[in-house]
C-alpha positions as CSV (number, residue, x, y, z in Angstrom):
1,X,10.4,-12.5,16.7
2,X,7.0,-14.0,17.7
3,X,5.8,-17.6,17.9
4,X,3.7,-18.2,14.9
5,X,0.3,-19.9,15.1
6,X,1.5,-22.7,12.9
7,X,4.5,-23.4,15.2
8,X,2.2,-23.4,18.2
9,X,-0.1,-26.0,16.6
10,X,2.9,-28.3,15.7
11,X,4.4,-27.9,19.2
12,X,1.1,-28.9,20.8
13,X,0.9,-32.0,18.6
14,X,4.5,-33.0,19.5
15,X,3.7,-32.5,23.2
16,X,0.6,-34.7,22.8
17,X,2.6,-37.4,20.9
18,X,5.2,-37.3,23.7
19,X,2.6,-37.8,26.4
20,X,0.8,-40.6,24.5
21,X,4.0,-42.5,23.9
22,X,4.9,-42.3,27.6
23,X,1.4,-43.4,28.7
24,X,1.7,-46.3,26.2
25,X,4.8,-47.4,28.0
26,X,2.8,-47.4,31.3
27,X,4.9,-44.6,32.9
28,X,3.6,-43.1,36.1
29,X,1.0,-40.5,35.1
30,X,2.2,-37.5,37.3
31,X,5.7,-37.9,35.8
32,X,4.2,-38.0,32.3
33,X,2.5,-34.7,33.0
34,X,5.6,-33.2,34.5
35,X,8.1,-33.9,31.7
36,X,5.5,-33.1,29.0
37,X,4.9,-29.7,30.7
38,X,8.6,-29.0,30.8
39,X,9.0,-29.9,27.2
40,X,6.2,-27.6,26.2
41,X,7.3,-24.5,28.1
42,X,11.1,-24.9,27.7
43,X,10.9,-25.4,23.9
44,X,8.8,-22.2,23.5
45,X,11.3,-20.2,25.6
46,X,14.3,-21.5,23.6
47,X,12.4,-20.6,20.4
48,X,11.9,-17.0,21.5
49,X,15.5,-16.6,22.7
50,X,17.3,-18.4,19.9
51,X,15.1,-17.8,17.0
52,X,14.1,-20.3,14.3
53,X,17.3,-20.2,12.3
54,X,19.3,-21.9,15.0
55,X,16.4,-23.7,16.5
56,X,14.6,-26.3,14.3
57,X,17.4,-28.8,14.5
58,X,17.6,-28.5,18.2
59,X,13.9,-29.0,18.5
60,X,14.0,-32.4,16.9
61,X,16.9,-33.5,19.1
62,X,15.2,-32.3,22.2
63,X,12.0,-34.2,21.3
64,X,14.0,-37.4,20.9
65,X,15.8,-36.7,24.2
66,X,12.5,-36.3,26.1
67,X,11.2,-39.4,24.4
68,X,14.2,-41.5,25.6
69,X,13.9,-39.8,29.0
70,X,10.4,-41.1,29.4
71,X,11.7,-44.7,29.1
72,X,13.9,-44.2,32.2
73,X,11.6,-42.1,34.3
74,X,10.2,-45.1,36.2
75,X,13.6,-46.2,37.3
76,X,14.4,-42.7,38.4
77,X,11.2,-42.5,40.4
78,X,12.1,-45.7,42.2
79,X,15.6,-44.4,42.9
80,X,14.2,-41.1,44.2
81,X,11.9,-42.8,46.6
82,X,14.8,-44.6,48.2
83,X,16.6,-41.3,48.9
84,X,16.5,-39.2,52.1
85,X,13.9,-36.5,52.4
86,X,16.5,-33.7,52.0
87,X,17.6,-35.1,48.6
88,X,14.0,-35.4,47.4
89,X,13.3,-31.8,48.7
90,X,16.4,-30.5,46.8
91,X,15.3,-32.3,43.6
92,X,11.8,-30.8,43.7
93,X,13.2,-27.4,44.6
94,X,15.4,-27.6,41.5
95,X,12.4,-28.5,39.4
96,X,10.5,-25.5,40.7
97,X,13.5,-23.2,40.1
98,X,13.9,-24.5,36.6
99,X,10.2,-24.2,35.8
100,X,10.0,-20.7,37.2
101,X,13.1,-19.6,35.3
102,X,11.7,-20.9,32.0
103,X,8.3,-19.2,32.6
104,X,9.9,-15.9,33.6
105,X,12.3,-16.0,30.6
106,X,9.3,-16.6,28.3
107,X,7.3,-13.7,29.9
108,X,10.3,-11.4,29.5
109,X,10.9,-12.4,25.9
110,X,7.2,-12.0,25.0
111,X,7.2,-8.6,26.6
112,X,10.4,-7.6,24.8
113,X,9.0,-8.6,21.5
114,X,5.7,-6.7,21.9
115,X,6.9,-4.4,19.1
116,X,10.0,-4.2,16.9
117,X,11.2,-0.9,18.4
118,X,11.4,-2.3,22.0
119,X,13.2,-5.4,20.8
120,X,15.9,-3.5,18.8
121,X,16.4,-1.0,21.7
122,X,17.2,-4.0,23.9
123,X,19.4,-5.7,21.2
124,X,21.4,-2.5,20.5
125,X,22.3,-2.4,24.2
126,X,23.1,-6.1,24.4
127,X,25.1,-6.2,21.1
128,X,26.5,-2.9,20.0
129,X,27.1,-4.0,16.4
130,X,26.3,-2.1,13.1
131,X,23.4,-4.5,12.3
132,X,21.6,-3.9,15.6
133,X,22.1,-0.1,15.3
134,X,20.8,-0.1,11.7
135,X,17.8,-2.1,12.7
136,X,17.0,0.2,15.6
137,X,17.4,3.2,13.3
138,X,15.1,1.6,10.7
139,X,12.4,1.2,13.5
140,X,12.8,4.8,14.6
141,X,12.5,5.9,10.9
142,X,9.3,3.8,10.6
143,X,7.9,5.5,13.7
144,X,8.7,8.9,12.3
145,X,11.3,9.7,15.0
146,X,13.8,11.0,12.5
147,X,16.2,12.6,15.0
148,X,16.7,9.2,16.8
149,X,16.9,7.4,13.4
150,X,19.8,9.7,12.4
151,X,21.5,9.3,15.7
152,X,21.6,5.5,15.4
153,X,22.5,5.5,11.7
154,X,25.5,7.6,12.7
155,X,26.3,5.1,15.5
156,X,26.2,2.3,13.0
157,X,28.7,4.3,10.9
158,X,31.0,4.7,13.9
159,X,30.9,1.0,14.4
160,X,31.4,0.3,10.6
161,X,32.4,3.2,8.4
162,X,31.5,1.1,5.3
163,X,27.9,0.3,6.3
164,X,25.9,0.9,3.2
165,X,22.6,0.4,5.1
166,X,23.5,3.3,7.4
167,X,24.3,5.6,4.4
168,X,21.0,4.5,2.7
169,X,19.1,5.5,5.9
170,X,20.8,8.8,6.1
171,X,20.1,9.5,2.5
172,X,16.4,8.8,3.1
173,X,16.4,11.2,6.1
174,X,18.1,13.9,4.1
175,X,15.5,13.6,1.3
176,X,12.7,13.8,4.0
177,X,14.2,17.0,5.3
178,X,14.9,18.5,1.9
179,X,18.7,18.5,2.5
180,X,19.5,17.6,-1.0
181,X,23.2,18.4,-0.7
182,X,23.5,15.8,2.1
183,X,21.5,13.3,0.0
184,X,24.0,13.8,-2.8
185,X,26.9,13.2,-0.4
186,X,25.4,10.0,1.1
187,X,24.3,8.6,-2.3
188,X,27.7,9.2,-3.7
189,X,29.3,7.4,-0.8
190,X,27.1,4.4,-1.4
191,X,28.2,4.3,-5.1
192,X,31.8,4.6,-4.0
193,X,31.4,1.6,-1.7
194,X,29.3,-0.5,-4.1
195,X,28.8,0.9,-7.7
196,X,26.4,-2.0,-8.5
197,X,23.4,-0.6,-6.6
198,X,20.9,1.0,-9.0
199,X,18.8,2.7,-6.3
200,X,21.8,4.8,-5.3
201,X,22.1,6.3,-8.8
202,X,18.3,6.9,-8.9
203,X,18.5,8.7,-5.5
204,X,21.5,10.7,-6.6
205,X,19.8,11.8,-9.8
206,X,16.7,12.8,-7.8
207,X,18.8,14.9,-5.5
208,X,20.4,16.7,-8.5
209,X,17.0,17.2,-10.0
210,X,15.7,18.8,-6.8
211,X,18.6,21.2,-6.8
212,X,18.0,22.2,-10.4
213,X,21.2,20.6,-11.7
214,X,19.7,18.9,-14.8
215,X,23.1,18.2,-16.4
216,X,24.4,16.2,-13.4
217,X,21.0,14.4,-13.1
218,X,21.1,13.3,-16.7
219,X,24.8,12.3,-16.4
220,X,23.9,10.1,-13.3
221,X,21.0,8.4,-15.2
222,X,23.3,7.8,-18.2
223,X,25.9,6.2,-15.9
224,X,23.2,3.9,-14.6
225,X,22.0,2.9,-18.0
226,X,25.6,2.3,-19.2
227,X,26.2,0.2,-16.1
228,X,23.2,-2.0,-16.7
229,X,22.7,-2.3,-20.5
230,X,19.6,-4.2,-21.8
231,X,18.1,-4.2,-18.3
232,X,14.3,-3.5,-18.7
233,X,13.7,-2.7,-15.1
234,X,16.5,-0.1,-15.0
235,X,15.2,1.5,-18.3
236,X,11.7,1.7,-16.8
237,X,13.0,3.3,-13.6
238,X,15.0,5.9,-15.6
239,X,12.0,6.7,-17.8
240,X,9.8,7.2,-14.7
241,X,12.6,9.4,-13.2
242,X,12.6,11.5,-16.3
243,X,8.8,11.8,-16.2
244,X,8.9,13.1,-12.7
245,X,11.7,15.5,-13.7
246,X,9.6,16.8,-16.6
247,X,6.6,17.2,-14.3
248,X,8.7,19.2,-11.8
249,X,10.7,21.1,-14.4
250,X,8.4,21.5,-17.6
251,X,10.6,24.3,-18.9
252,X,13.7,22.1,-19.1
253,X,13.9,20.5,-22.5
254,X,16.9,18.3,-21.7
255,X,14.7,15.9,-19.6
256,X,12.2,15.5,-22.5
257,X,15.0,14.9,-25.0
258,X,16.7,12.2,-22.8
259,X,13.4,10.5,-22.0
260,X,12.7,10.1,-25.7
261,X,16.1,8.6,-26.2
262,X,15.6,6.0,-23.5
263,X,12.1,5.2,-24.8
264,X,13.6,4.7,-28.3
265,X,16.3,2.4,-26.9
266,X,13.8,0.5,-24.9
267,X,11.7,-0.1,-28.0
268,X,14.8,-1.4,-29.8
269,X,15.5,-3.6,-26.9
270,X,12.0,-5.1,-27.2
271,X,12.7,-6.0,-30.9
272,X,16.0,-7.6,-30.1
273,X,14.7,-9.6,-27.2
274,X,11.5,-10.7,-29.0
275,X,9.1,-9.4,-26.4
276,X,6.0,-11.3,-25.5
277,X,2.5,-9.8,-25.0
278,X,3.2,-8.8,-21.4
279,X,6.4,-7.0,-22.4
280,X,4.5,-5.0,-25.1
281,X,1.8,-4.2,-22.5
282,X,4.5,-2.8,-20.2
283,X,6.0,-0.8,-23.0
284,X,2.5,0.6,-23.8
285,X,1.9,1.4,-20.2
286,X,5.2,3.3,-20.0
287,X,4.3,5.4,-23.1
288,X,0.8,6.1,-21.7
289,X,2.3,7.3,-18.4
290,X,4.5,9.9,-20.2
291,X,1.6,11.1,-22.4
292,X,2.6,9.2,-25.5
293,X,-0.9,7.9,-26.3
294,X,-0.3,7.0,-30.0
295,X,2.7,4.9,-29.0
296,X,0.8,3.4,-26.1
297,X,-2.0,2.3,-28.5
298,X,0.5,0.8,-30.9
299,X,2.1,-1.4,-28.2
300,X,-1.2,-2.3,-26.6
301,X,-2.4,-3.4,-30.0
302,X,0.7,-5.6,-30.4
303,X,0.0,-7.1,-27.0
304,X,-3.6,-8.0,-27.8
305,X,-2.5,-9.3,-31.2
306,X,-0.1,-11.7,-29.6
307,X,-2.5,-12.6,-26.7
308,X,-6.1,-11.7,-27.5
309,X,-7.3,-12.2,-23.9
310,X,-4.7,-10.1,-22.2
311,X,-7.0,-8.3,-19.7
312,X,-5.0,-5.1,-18.8
313,X,-4.0,-4.5,-22.4
314,X,-7.6,-4.8,-23.7
315,X,-8.9,-2.5,-20.9
316,X,-6.2,0.2,-21.4
317,X,-6.5,0.2,-25.1
318,X,-10.3,0.5,-25.0
319,X,-9.9,3.4,-22.6
320,X,-7.6,5.2,-25.0
321,X,-10.0,4.8,-27.9
322,X,-12.9,5.9,-25.7
323,X,-11.0,9.0,-24.6
324,X,-10.2,9.8,-28.3
325,X,-14.0,9.6,-29.1
326,X,-13.7,6.5,-31.2
327,X,-16.6,4.7,-29.5
328,X,-17.0,2.0,-32.2
329,X,-13.5,0.5,-31.6
330,X,-13.7,1.1,-27.9
331,X,-17.0,-0.8,-27.8
332,X,-15.5,-3.7,-29.7
333,X,-12.6,-3.9,-27.3
334,X,-14.8,-3.7,-24.2
335,X,-16.9,-6.4,-25.8
336,X,-13.8,-8.6,-26.2
337,X,-12.8,-7.8,-22.6
338,X,-16.1,-9.0,-21.1
339,X,-16.2,-12.0,-23.4
340,X,-12.8,-13.2,-22.2
341,X,-13.3,-11.9,-18.6
342,X,-17.1,-11.9,-17.9
343,X,-16.5,-10.9,-14.3
344,X,-14.6,-7.7,-15.0
345,X,-16.9,-4.9,-13.7
346,X,-14.9,-2.1,-15.3
347,X,-15.6,-3.4,-18.8
348,X,-19.4,-3.2,-18.2
349,X,-19.0,0.2,-16.5
350,X,-17.3,1.8,-19.5
351,X,-19.7,0.1,-21.9
352,X,-22.4,1.9,-19.9
353,X,-20.6,5.2,-20.2
354,X,-20.4,4.8,-24.0
355,X,-24.1,3.9,-24.4
356,X,-25.0,6.9,-22.3
357,X,-22.8,9.2,-24.5
358,X,-24.6,7.7,-27.5
359,X,-27.9,8.6,-26.0
360,X,-29.0,4.9,-25.4
361,X,-29.8,5.4,-21.7
362,X,-31.7,2.2,-21.2
363,X,-28.8,0.1,-22.5
364,X,-26.5,2.2,-20.3
365,X,-28.7,1.3,-17.3
366,X,-28.5,-2.4,-18.0
367,X,-24.7,-2.3,-18.0
368,X,-24.6,-0.3,-14.8
369,X,-26.9,-2.8,-13.1
370,X,-24.6,-5.6,-14.4
371,X,-21.7,-3.9,-12.6
372,X,-23.6,-3.9,-9.3
373,X,-24.4,-7.6,-9.8
374,X,-20.6,-8.3,-10.2
375,X,-19.4,-5.7,-7.6
376,X,-22.1,-4.6,-5.1
377,X,-19.6,-2.2,-3.6
378,X,-19.0,-0.2,-6.8
379,X,-19.8,3.4,-5.9
380,X,-19.3,4.6,-9.5
381,X,-22.1,2.3,-10.8
382,X,-24.5,3.7,-8.2
383,X,-23.4,7.3,-9.1
384,X,-24.1,6.8,-12.8
385,X,-27.4,5.1,-12.1
386,X,-28.3,8.1,-10.0
387,X,-27.3,10.5,-12.8
388,X,-29.4,8.5,-15.3
389,X,-32.4,8.5,-13.1
390,X,-32.1,12.2,-12.4
391,X,-31.8,12.9,-16.2
392,X,-35.0,10.9,-16.7
393,X,-36.9,12.7,-14.0
394,X,-37.0,9.7,-11.6
395,X,-35.9,11.8,-8.6
396,X,-36.8,9.4,-5.8
397,X,-34.9,6.7,-7.5
398,X,-32.0,9.1,-8.1
399,X,-31.9,9.9,-4.4
400,X,-31.6,6.2,-3.5
401,X,-28.7,5.7,-6.0
402,X,-26.8,8.8,-5.0
403,X,-27.2,8.0,-1.3
404,X,-25.8,4.5,-1.9
405,X,-23.0,6.1,-4.0
406,X,-21.8,8.4,-1.2
407,X,-22.1,5.5,1.3
408,X,-19.7,3.5,-0.7
409,X,-17.5,6.4,-1.9
410,X,-17.8,9.1,0.9
411,X,-15.1,11.2,-0.9
412,X,-17.2,11.6,-4.1
413,X,-17.9,15.3,-4.0
414,X,-19.9,15.3,-7.3
415,X,-22.2,12.6,-5.9
416,X,-23.0,14.8,-2.9
417,X,-23.5,17.8,-5.2
418,X,-25.9,15.9,-7.5
419,X,-27.7,14.6,-4.5
420,X,-28.1,18.2,-3.3
421,X,-29.6,19.1,-6.7
422,X,-32.2,16.3,-6.5
423,X,-33.1,17.3,-2.9
424,X,-33.5,20.9,-4.1
425,X,-35.8,19.8,-6.9
426,X,-37.9,17.8,-4.4
427,X,-38.2,20.9,-2.2
428,X,-36.2,19.3,0.6
429,X,-34.1,22.4,1.3
430,X,-32.5,21.2,4.6
431,X,-31.3,18.0,3.0
432,X,-30.0,19.9,-0.1
433,X,-28.0,22.3,2.1
434,X,-26.5,19.3,4.0
435,X,-25.4,17.7,0.8
436,X,-23.9,20.9,-0.6
437,X,-22.0,21.3,2.7
438,X,-20.6,17.8,2.3
439,X,-19.6,18.8,-1.3
440,X,-17.6,21.8,-0.3
441,X,-16.1,19.9,2.7
442,X,-14.6,17.5,0.3
443,X,-13.9,19.9,-2.5
444,X,-13.5,23.5,-1.2
445,X,-13.0,24.7,-4.8
446,X,-16.5,23.6,-5.9
447,X,-17.9,26.9,-7.1
448,X,-21.4,25.6,-8.1
449,X,-22.0,24.1,-4.7
450,X,-21.3,27.5,-3.0
451,X,-23.7,29.1,-5.5
452,X,-26.4,26.6,-4.7
453,X,-25.7,26.9,-0.9
454,X,-26.3,30.7,-1.3
455,X,-29.6,30.2,-3.1
456,X,-30.9,27.5,-0.8
457,X,-29.9,29.6,2.3
458,X,-31.8,32.5,0.8
459,X,-34.9,30.3,0.3
460,X,-34.6,29.1,3.9
461,X,-34.4,32.8,4.9
462,X,-30.9,32.4,6.2
463,X,-29.8,35.7,4.6
464,X,-26.3,36.0,6.3
465,X,-25.6,32.5,5.1
466,X,-26.7,33.3,1.6
467,X,-24.4,36.3,1.6
468,X,-21.5,34.3,3.1
469,X,-21.8,31.5,0.5
470,X,-22.1,33.9,-2.4
471,X,-18.9,35.6,-1.3
472,X,-17.2,32.2,-1.2
473,X,-18.4,31.5,-4.8
474,X,-17.2,34.9,-5.9
475,X,-13.8,34.2,-4.4
476,X,-13.7,31.2,-6.7
477,X,-14.5,33.3,-9.8
478,X,-18.3,33.3,-9.9
479,X,-19.9,36.4,-11.4
480,X,-23.5,36.6,-9.9
481,X,-26.4,38.2,-11.7
482,X,-27.0,41.8,-10.8
483,X,-30.6,41.0,-9.8
484,X,-29.5,38.5,-7.2
485,X,-27.0,41.0,-5.7
486,X,-29.7,43.6,-5.6
487,X,-32.0,41.2,-3.8
488,X,-29.4,40.5,-1.1
489,X,-28.4,44.1,-0.6
490,X,-31.0,44.9,2.1
491,X,-29.7,42.1,4.2
492,X,-26.1,43.2,4.3
493,X,-25.0,44.8,7.6
């Protein structure tokens, strides 16, 4: 554990208060400096060694002790002056030893806590208890040293055979390695030790799914639902688990059937519990995630009826209408979104998309520019402005917008591709080739970019390059014109 900045500020203030009080009592200044210094360094060391949980009460007591000590310091100074030189020497030697010990302890503790892994290695040697072993194993897991993590989870189990944390860690490791039989064993052990842990059932179901055992996976999820009836979070977790199962096993109809059952029960739960707008939004979001767009629209509509300014529900509902081609309702919903939330750039961005789809390019441009006003780092707005400018023949302007788009979103392969097209139209072959190379670097499956690379290479009289890029395009399914193949034939070795 490290000393926080807030603690350091408070500690400095307390040290200053201590010194000011001592000076106000007309204490000898060197002594004021001495005991204030010891208060400052010793309290920091104790904080590092003991930790805050056992420390804050001690801090207040120590502050009062040093405050009272300052009242007696003058008398002690007079007493010390009357003693023999050997006594005074021993006193100051003790002071030096104490100060050095405190400083060295602090340095050691700061070094020890430079990272969590170093600290827990030390703690596991000092206190060989399950908690220290589990903490060390967690740190090894976080640093991707899975063999060490497994070793210390096993040691934690040797110290405490009922350590749920150790079994959870071993289960994670088994999943990482794809040892699903072990993951089942560890998850089942967790359930045996504590049957009230939902994550253990979810992990067990996932392991059964990975092994193709759909019957046991469904039975596990059903046990979880029965154990926590009317628990929305559990229902959502199980629905998501079934969605993953369907994605991994699309041919298995059992998962689809069970997901529909849980969704239906979840909807009934919403009626019994009199859901609010946020609950209906969550239900709509769940249906949208599993492809139930009609149900999602129904619940989003309920959400915005109950709360007309609910931002995520308005946005998602408008998106669904836009995807369905119902631009009129989508436009109305985006209009409501930017009315209630005028600083939402996505509302303006999608309004621009709709106006462009409707052929109203100037209106679309206005909305894209509004997005940039609200969010100057929005690469999508610059990309769409570039596309608009390119379609209207404003090529220099298109270059500027596309270059800004790839600066803000360097993984946007389509922006690089379009930028290459504009450079090609401007006769800047070298820049076009560089942009197409960026495109295929991001998206190696971009067939059109390879085709254009071949053409631009041919124009630049790089005939081996033209042949090479054409072959790449053909490997992706491109069927080149016979005339172009004939043109390249003399240059083949």
